[in-house]
C-alpha positions as CSV (number, residue, x, y, z in Angstrom):
1,M,100.5,129.7,120.2
2,R,101.7,128.2,117.0
3,D,104.8,126.9,118.9
4,L,102.4,125.0,121.1
5,G,100.8,123.3,118.1
6,D,97.9,125.7,117.4
7,R,97.1,125.3,113.7
8,S,94.2,127.7,113.5
9,R,93.7,130.0,110.6
10,V,94.9,133.5,110.6
11,G,92.8,136.2,108.9
12,A,89.2,137.0,108.2
13,K,86.8,134.0,108.1
14,G,86.1,133.2,104.4
15,A,88.9,135.3,103.1
16,G,90.4,134.3,99.8
17,A,89.6,133.8,96.1
18,L,86.2,133.0,94.9
19,T,85.6,129.3,93.9
20,S,84.6,128.6,90.3
21,R,81.0,128.1,91.6
22,E,81.1,131.4,93.4
23,R,82.3,133.2,90.2
24,E,79.4,131.5,88.3
25,I,76.9,132.7,90.9
26,L,78.5,136.2,90.9
27,R,77.8,136.4,87.2
28,L,74.2,135.5,87.8
29,V,73.8,138.0,90.6
30,A,75.2,140.7,88.2
31,Q,72.5,139.7,85.8
32,G,70.0,140.6,88.5
33,L,68.8,137.1,89.2
34,T,67.3,136.3,92.6
35,N,68.4,133.4,94.8
36,A,65.5,131.4,93.7
37,E,66.2,132.1,90.0
38,I,69.9,131.1,90.5
39,A,68.8,128.0,92.4
40,G,66.6,127.0,89.5
41,R,69.2,127.5,86.9
42,L,71.9,125.6,88.8
43,Y,69.7,122.8,90.2
44,I,70.6,123.8,93.8
45,S,68.3,124.8,96.7
46,T,67.5,128.5,97.3
47,R,69.2,128.3,100.6
48,T,72.4,127.0,99.0
49,A,72.3,129.8,96.5
50,G,71.9,132.3,99.3
51,N,74.8,130.8,101.1
52,H,77.0,131.3,98.1
53,V,75.9,134.9,97.7
54,S,76.7,135.5,101.4
55,N,80.1,133.9,101.0
56,I,80.8,136.0,98.0
57,L,79.9,139.2,99.8
58,T,82.1,138.2,102.7
59,K,85.1,137.2,100.6
60,L,84.9,140.4,98.5
61,G,84.1,142.7,101.5
62,L,80.9,143.8,99.9
63,R,77.6,144.8,101.6
64,S,75.0,144.2,98.9
65,R,74.0,142.4,95.7
66,A,74.3,145.8,94.0
67,E,77.9,146.2,95.1
68,A,78.5,142.6,93.9
69,A,77.0,143.5,90.5
70,A,79.3,146.6,90.3
71,Y,82.3,144.5,91.3
72,A,81.4,141.9,88.6
73,A,81.2,144.6,86.0
74,L,84.6,145.9,86.9
75,H,86.2,142.4,87.2
76,P,84.7,140.3,84.4
77,A,86.9,137.4,85.1
78,G,85.4,137.2,88.7
């Protein structure tokens, strides 16, 4: 397909390194903040905070906020 000009991505959707914003949100999740609390701190909507959290879980292959908090504890640089 690539020979025919297909330029679609290969690999899992959302795979890759976390953005600086996602790393910031991961640190807040690790502190136990809810999406609403994260949103208030970062001056974003609750829905945007939730979208960031979902992206983080997808990118890191995690299933829960608890797993994200554990990941953050083991990888302080994010």
